C-alpha positions as CSV (number, residue, x, y, z in Angstrom):
1,M,-45.3,-17.7,-88.4
2,G,-45.6,-15.2,-85.4
3,S,-44.6,-12.5,-83.3
4,A,-41.4,-14.2,-82.0
5,A,-39.6,-13.3,-85.2
6,Q,-40.0,-9.5,-85.1
7,T,-37.9,-7.0,-83.9
8,P,-38.8,-4.3,-81.5
9,L,-39.1,-2.0,-84.6
10,F,-42.0,-4.1,-85.8
11,Y,-43.8,-3.5,-82.6
12,T,-43.3,0.3,-82.9
13,V,-44.2,0.9,-86.4
14,N,-48.2,0.3,-86.3
15,S,-49.1,0.8,-82.7
16,N,-52.6,1.9,-81.5
17,Q,-52.8,5.5,-81.7
18,N,-49.4,6.0,-82.8
19,Y,-48.2,6.1,-79.1
20,R,-45.0,4.4,-80.2
21,R,-43.9,6.7,-82.4
22,P,-41.2,8.4,-80.0
23,L,-39.9,4.8,-79.7
24,M,-39.7,4.2,-83.4
25,E,-37.7,7.4,-84.0
26,L,-35.5,6.1,-81.2
27,L,-34.8,3.0,-82.6
28,A,-34.7,3.9,-86.2
29,N,-32.1,6.8,-85.2
30,A,-30.1,4.5,-83.1
31,G,-29.5,2.3,-86.1
32,A,-32.1,-0.3,-85.9
33,D,-32.0,-2.5,-89.1
34,L,-34.9,-1.2,-91.6
35,D,-34.0,-3.7,-94.0
36,V,-34.8,-6.8,-91.5
37,R,-37.5,-9.2,-93.2
38,V,-39.4,-11.8,-91.4
39,K,-40.9,-14.5,-93.7
40,G,-44.6,-13.3,-91.7
41,L,-46.5,-12.5,-89.1
42,V,-50.2,-12.6,-87.8
43,W,-52.3,-9.5,-86.9
44,G,-55.4,-10.1,-84.6
45,G,-54.6,-13.7,-83.8
46,G,-57.9,-15.6,-82.6
47,F,-60.3,-13.0,-84.0
48,E,-62.2,-13.0,-87.1
49,W,-60.4,-10.5,-88.5
50,K,-57.0,-12.3,-88.1
51,T,-54.8,-11.1,-90.8
52,N,-51.6,-13.0,-92.3
53,V,-49.2,-10.9,-93.6
54,F,-46.2,-12.4,-95.5
55,D,-42.4,-11.3,-96.7
56,V,-42.5,-8.1,-93.8
57,T,-40.5,-5.3,-93.3
58,P,-40.8,-2.4,-90.9
59,M,-41.9,-0.1,-93.9
60,S,-44.0,-2.7,-95.8
61,Y,-45.9,-3.4,-91.9
62,A,-46.2,0.4,-91.5
63,Q,-47.9,0.2,-94.8
64,C,-50.5,-2.6,-93.3
65,G,-51.9,0.2,-91.2
66,L,-54.0,1.3,-93.9
67,Y,-55.9,-1.9,-93.8
68,A,-59.2,-1.4,-92.3
69,Q,-58.9,-4.2,-89.9
70,F,-55.8,-2.5,-88.3
71,D,-57.8,0.5,-87.5
72,R,-54.8,3.2,-87.6
73,R,-55.2,6.9,-88.8
74,E,-54.3,7.4,-92.3
75,Q,-51.9,10.5,-91.3
76,D,-50.2,8.2,-88.8
77,V,-49.5,5.5,-91.2
78,H,-48.1,8.4,-94.0
79,S,-45.8,10.2,-91.3
80,N,-44.6,6.6,-90.1
81,I,-43.9,5.6,-93.7
82,A,-42.2,9.1,-94.3
83,F,-40.2,8.7,-91.5
84,L,-39.0,5.1,-92.3
85,Y,-38.5,5.9,-95.9
86,A,-36.5,9.1,-95.1
87,R,-34.1,7.5,-92.8
88,R,-33.8,4.4,-95.1
89,Y,-33.4,6.3,-98.2
90,G,-32.3,9.6,-97.3
91,S,-35.1,11.2,-99.1
92,E,-39.0,11.9,-98.8
93,P,-40.9,9.4,-100.3
94,P,-41.3,10.0,-104.1
95,V,-45.1,9.5,-104.2
96,R,-47.7,9.9,-101.4
97,N,-50.5,6.8,-102.0
98,V,-53.4,6.6,-100.4
99,P,-54.6,3.5,-101.3
100,N,-57.7,3.1,-99.1
101,K,-59.3,6.5,-99.4
102,Y,-61.8,5.7,-101.3
103,L,-62.8,2.7,-99.1
104,Q,-65.8,3.3,-96.7
105,P,-66.4,0.5,-94.3
106,T,-70.0,-0.7,-93.7
107,V,-69.4,-1.3,-89.9
108,P,-67.2,1.1,-87.6
109,I,-63.9,0.1,-87.5
110,S,-64.0,0.6,-83.6
111,N,-65.8,-3.2,-83.5
112,P,-63.5,-5.2,-86.1
113,A,-64.9,-8.6,-85.2
114,R,-67.9,-7.7,-86.9
115,L,-66.5,-6.6,-90.1
116,P,-67.2,-9.2,-93.1
């Protein structure tokens, strides 16, 4: 399990500050496989907050941006998911899910190493 199994699209769906959004759109519009699936990947390897994610597609990996340790803006995560969903299924996502909206971190996310 690790980054070697990922396609370029995986590196764009969860980028810091959503900087790689234009590249995500370019890859998806050029025909990148939105159904590609990897057995798993590691987020934050070598840190206390290392997270293993299993059975991952680009869209499910984008959803991981809602995990506190990923430190992504909720608006960016939902925008990326909506874009990928529309490219994959030709329509808007049927429901806007906000699973972490009620969570309040006890430590600033800017220092995820301090998370319990």
